[in-house]
RODO-2510 file (C-alpha; in nm, 4 decimals, decimal comma):
residues 103
     n   res          X          Y          Z
     1     x   -10,0679    -3,9674     8,2438
     2     x    -9,8240    -4,0260     7,9634
     3     x    -9,9032    -3,8622     7,6313
     4     x    -9,8254    -4,0109     7,2908
     5     x    -9,6107    -3,8102     7,0556
     6     x    -9,7492    -3,8380     6,7052
     7     x    -9,5262    -3,8367     6,3970
     8     x    -9,5992    -3,6251     6,0921
     9     x    -9,7218    -3,9259     5,8941
    10     x    -9,9560    -4,0310     6,1738
    11     x   -10,1005    -3,6811     6,2014
    12     x   -10,1654    -3,6637     5,8262
    13     x   -10,3273    -4,0075     5,8314
    14     x   -10,5507    -3,9077     6,1219
    15     x   -10,6536    -3,5852     5,9486
    16     x   -10,7503    -3,7765     5,6323
    17     x   -10,9381    -4,0304     5,8428
    18     x   -11,1241    -3,7514     6,0232
    19     x   -11,2509    -3,6123     5,6922
    20     x   -11,3918    -3,9526     5,6009
    21     x   -11,5339    -4,0656     5,9345
    22     x   -11,5796    -3,7445     6,1297
    23     x   -11,4080    -3,5666     6,4166
    24     x   -11,5733    -3,7453     6,7091
    25     x   -11,5248    -4,0983     6,5741
    26     x   -11,1623    -4,0264     6,4878
    27     x   -11,0949    -3,8936     6,8361
    28     x   -11,2551    -4,2013     6,9920
    29     x   -11,0568    -4,4374     6,7718
    30     x   -10,7184    -4,2755     6,8450
    31     x   -10,8031    -4,1743     7,2057
    32     x   -10,7339    -3,8034     7,2101
    33     x   -10,9381    -3,4885     7,2487
    34     x   -11,1239    -3,3040     6,9764
    35     x   -10,9230    -2,9947     7,0669
    36     x   -10,6045    -3,1697     6,9597
    37     x   -10,7550    -3,2651     6,6272
    38     x   -10,8892    -2,9153     6,5659
    39     x   -10,5470    -2,7747     6,6546
    40     x   -10,3781    -3,0046     6,4023
    41     x   -10,6372    -2,9172     6,1418
    42     x   -10,5855    -2,5449     6,1966
    43     x   -10,2063    -2,5788     6,1734
    44     x   -10,2362    -2,7908     5,8590
    45     x   -10,4632    -2,5361     5,6914
    46     x   -10,2397    -2,2455     5,7888
    47     x    -9,8900    -2,3872     5,7290
    48     x    -9,9421    -2,7144     5,5442
    49     x    -9,7284    -3,0131     5,6399
    50     x    -9,4669    -2,7863     5,7986
    51     x    -9,7196    -2,6889     6,0643
    52     x    -9,7615    -3,0509     6,1712
    53     x    -9,3925    -3,1357     6,1997
    54     x    -9,2712    -3,2733     6,5296
    55     x    -9,1476    -2,9861     6,7441
    56     x    -9,0100    -3,1685     7,0474
    57     x    -8,6363    -3,2078     7,0706
    58     x    -8,4993    -3,5629     7,0775
    59     x    -8,1559    -3,4520     7,1975
    60     x    -8,2994    -3,3092     7,5189
    61     x    -8,2750    -3,6506     7,6851
    62     x    -7,9042    -3,6690     7,5996
    63     x    -7,8570    -3,3102     7,7130
    64     x    -8,0173    -3,3815     8,0500
    65     x    -7,7980    -3,6891     8,0907
    66     x    -7,4846    -3,4870     8,0116
    67     x    -7,5896    -3,2124     8,2548
    68     x    -7,6467    -3,4702     8,5294
    69     x    -7,3051    -3,6246     8,4643
    70     x    -7,1501    -3,2770     8,4698
    71     x    -7,3189    -3,2031     8,8046
    72     x    -7,1837    -3,5269     8,9538
    73     x    -6,8314    -3,4577     8,8262
    74     x    -6,8382    -3,1041     8,9690
    75     x    -6,9445    -3,2432     9,3049
    76     x    -6,6609    -3,4988     9,2995
    77     x    -6,4115    -3,2286     9,2068
    78     x    -6,5321    -3,0060     9,4898
    79     x    -6,4956    -3,2948     9,7370
    80     x    -6,1396    -3,3631     9,6182
    81     x    -6,0499    -2,9941     9,6548
    82     x    -6,1852    -2,9960    10,0110
    83     x    -5,9824    -3,3085    10,0926
    84     x    -5,6659    -3,1486     9,9521
    85     x    -5,7239    -2,8303    10,1503
    86     x    -5,7714    -3,0304    10,4705
    87     x    -5,4532    -3,2300    10,4090
    88     x    -5,2584    -2,9068    10,3449
    89     x    -5,3876    -2,7593    10,6703
    90     x    -5,2875    -3,0737    10,8614
    91     x    -4,9398    -3,0680    10,7096
    92     x    -4,9079    -2,7027    10,7921
    93     x    -4,9972    -2,7664    11,1577
    94     x    -4,7742    -3,0733    11,1869
    95     x    -4,4613    -2,9582    11,0017
    96     x    -4,5037    -2,5831    10,9747
    97     x    -4,5326    -2,5934    10,5964
    98     x    -4,8095    -2,6751    10,3517
    99     x    -4,5694    -2,7836    10,0765
   100     x    -4,5091    -3,1605    10,1003
   101     x    -4,1854    -3,1276     9,8942
   102     x    -4,0199    -2,9273    10,1733
   103     x    -4,0634    -3,2053    10,4304
***
C-alpha cells in the first residue's frame, strides 16, 4: 500500500478541520488513521509548526540513483581490468613479455 506524504499546509488544514468536525469524521474524509491525527496533534502542541514539518528527504531518490550508477560503473571497470589482465597473460605466454611495446 502506498502512503501519502502530507505537506505542512495540508497537516495544518486537517488539524483545523478536525477541531471543527471531529477526529473520526476528519479521518474518514482524508482516509487515514486516528493515530496519525493524534500524532500530528501531539507534535503540533509540543513543537508548533516545526513539529509538523516534512521530515523525509527528497534528495534520497537522487542519491539512490547516483549510487546505482556508481555500482554499474564499478562493475564495468572491474570487467575491463579483468579483460586487460587476461590479454597481458596471453601476450606473456605468446611472446614471453606482458609489455606490448616490447613486441
